[in-house]
C-alpha positions in Angstrom: 0.0 0.0 0.0 1.1 3.7 -0.3 1.4 5.6 2.9 3.1 9.0 3.2 5.3 9.9 6.2 2.9 10.6 9.0 1.0 9.2 11.9 -1.7 6.6 11.3 -4.3 4.7 13.3 -5.2 1.0 12.4 -8.6 -0.2 13.6 -9.8 -3.7 12.9 -13.2 -5.4 13.6 -12.6 -9.2 13.7 -14.5 -12.4 14.1 -11.9 -13.6 16.6 -10.3 -11.6 19.4 -7.0 -13.2 18.7 -7.1 -11.9 15.1 -5.4 -8.5 14.5 -3.9 -6.5 11.7 -0.4 -5.1 11.6 1.6 -2.6 9.5 5.4 -3.1 8.9 7.9 -0.8 7.3 10.3 -2.3 4.9 13.8 -2.3 6.4 12.3 -1.7 9.8 12.9 -5.2 11.1 10.5 -7.9 12.2 8.5 -5.9 14.8 5.2 -4.4 13.5 5.1 -0.5 13.5 1.4 -0.5 14.0 -0.7 -3.3 15.6 -4.5 -3.0 15.8 -4.5 -4.9 19.1 -1.6 -3.4 21.0 -0.2 -0.2 19.3 -3.0 1.0 17.0 -1.5 4.4 16.5 2.1 5.1 15.4 4.2 7.3 13.1 5.7 6.0 9.8 8.9 7.7 9.0 9.8 5.8 5.8 6.9 7.1 3.9 5.3 6.3 0.6 5.2 2.7 -0.6 7.5 1.4 2.3 4.7 0.1 4.5 2.6 -3.0 4.1 -0.4 -4.6 5.9 -0.4 -8.2 7.0 -3.4 -10.1 8.4 -3.0 -13.8 9.5 -6.4 -15.5 9.0 -7.8 -19.0 9.1 -10.7 -20.4 7.1 -14.0 -18.8 8.4 -12.3 -15.8 9.9 -13.3 -12.3 8.9 -11.7 -8.8 9.4 -12.6 -5.3 8.6 -9.4 -3.1 8.9 -9.2 0.6 8.4 -6.1 2.9 8.3 -6.7 6.5 9.1 -4.2 9.4 8.9 -3.9 11.0 12.3 -2.7 14.2 13.9 0.6 13.7 15.6 0.1 15.2 19.0 -2.5 16.5 21.4 -1.4 19.4 23.7 -3.8 21.3 25.8 -6.8 20.1 23.8 -5.3 21.3 20.5 -3.8 19.3 17.6 -0.6 19.6 15.6 -0.7 18.5 12.0 1.4 15.6 10.6 3.6 18.2 8.9 4.5 21.3 10.9 5.2 23.3 7.8 2.4 25.3 6.2 2.2 25.5 2.4 4.8 22.8 2.1 3.8 22.0 -1.5 3.3 25.8 -2.4 -0.2 25.0 -3.6 -1.5 28.4 -2.4 0.3 29.8 -5.4 2.2 32.2 -3.1 5.4 31.7 -1.1 3.9 32.7 2.3 4.5 31.8 5.1 7.9 30.9 3.5 10.2 34.0 3.2 12.0 34.5 -0.1 11.9 32.4 -3.3 9.6 32.5 -6.4 6.7 30.2 -7.0 6.3 28.7 -10.4 3.0 27.1 -11.5 2.8 24.0 -13.6 1.5 26.1 -16.5 4.6 28.2 -16.4 7.0 25.2 -16.5 7.5 24.3 -20.1 9.7 21.3 -19.5 9.7 20.7 -15.6 6.4 20.1 -14.1 5.8 20.2 -10.2 6.7 17.1 -8.4 3.1 16.9 -7.3 0.1 19.3 -7.4 0.0 22.5 -9.5 2.7 24.5 -7.9 6.3 24.4 -6.9 9.1 26.7 -5.6 11.8 28.0 -7.9 14.5 29.8 -6.1 18.2 30.8 -6.3 18.0 32.5 -2.9 17.5 31.1 0.7 13.9 30.4 1.8 12.9 29.9 5.4 9.9 29.0 7.6 9.6 29.0 11.3 7.5 26.3 13.1 6.4 25.6 16.7 7.5 22.2 18.0 4.9 20.1 19.9 5.8 19.2 23.5 7.9 16.1 23.7 9.4 16.4 20.2 12.8 14.6 20.2 13.4 14.3 16.5 12.1 15.8 13.2 11.7 13.9 9.9 12.4 16.2 6.9 11.3 15.1 3.5 11.4 17.2 0.2 11.5 16.8 -3.6 14.2 18.8 -5.5 15.1 19.2 -9.2 18.6 20.7 -9.5 18.7 20.8 -13.3 22.4 19.5 -13.1 25.0 18.2 -10.7 26.6 21.6 -10.3 23.6 23.1 -8.4 23.3 22.0 -4.7 21.2 22.7 -1.6 22.2 23.4 2.0 19.6 22.6 4.6 19.8 24.2 8.0 17.5 24.0 11.1 17.9 26.6 13.8 16.4 25.9 17.2 15.5 28.4 19.9 18.0 26.6 22.1 20.9 24.2 21.4 23.0 23.8 18.3 21.6 24.1 14.7 21.5 21.2 12.3 23.1 21.3 8.9 23.1 19.0 5.8 24.1 19.3 2.2 22.1 17.9 -0.7 24.1 17.3 -3.9 22.7 18.2 -7.2 21.7 15.3 -9.4 20.0 16.0 -12.8 16.9 17.5 -14.4 14.6 15.0 -12.7 12.7 15.1 -9.5 14.3 13.4 -6.5 13.1 12.9 -2.9 15.5 13.5 -0.1 14.8 12.6 3.6 16.6 13.4 6.8 16.1 12.6 10.5 17.0 15.7 12.7 17.8 15.5 16.4 16.0 18.2 18.4 17.9 19.8 21.3 16.3 19.3 24.7 14.0 22.1 25.6 13.6 23.4 22.1 10.1 24.8 21.4 10.6 26.4 17.9 12.6 25.6 14.8 13.4 27.5 11.6 14.1 25.6 8.4 16.3 27.4 5.8 16.7 26.0 2.3 19.7 27.5 0.5 20.3 26.7 -3.1 23.8 27.2 -4.7 25.1 28.0 -8.2 21.7 28.9 -9.6 18.0 28.2 -9.5 16.7 24.9 -8.0 13.1 23.7 -8.0 11.6 22.4 -4.7 8.3 20.8 -3.9 6.4 18.6 -1.3 8.2 19.7 2.0 7.1 17.9 5.1 8.6 18.3 8.6 7.1 15.6 10.9 7.6 15.7 14.7 8.7 12.4 16.3 8.8 11.5 19.9 
């Protein structure tokens, strides 16, 4: 099945109390990530097409299983979304709340379409967005799609926290196709806010589908 990075709940109605459904992530070992009987809600960090559902049944058994995307945390009666970033796919047609950059629509891209949706970001200058971290966040999972045109153009990723050291990573240019890049980011103890800065080098780079998922 196809599951994006995020938090999901697995519910199952069965004909036998011993029967339950589980979700594994490929490369995640032999322990289920989600189990309808014991751990019905969990966060998948591997993302699309890397999860699969297994149900062990005997003749005469029946099961009705439902996987529902969930919100990742509950703090003071409020909810935090699966991705902390707003307008991560630039589908508003405007950069805000990102600062900097130029948004290019699919109709404006004669030979490079957005990775998904109708809009993407095209920038040769740094772009940033600040987010509030849910209580208890120990890690962040950052995923984005980039089209660097060629190997010469690269991207520097930086996350600044309101306490502790910043996180930095470089993403090498590849070619004129879309590629998805993922990083796990440790969060300093006590941090309550983070600012993601995306800095292209040596020319314009196209970006799309940013997600920043809090993990406990």
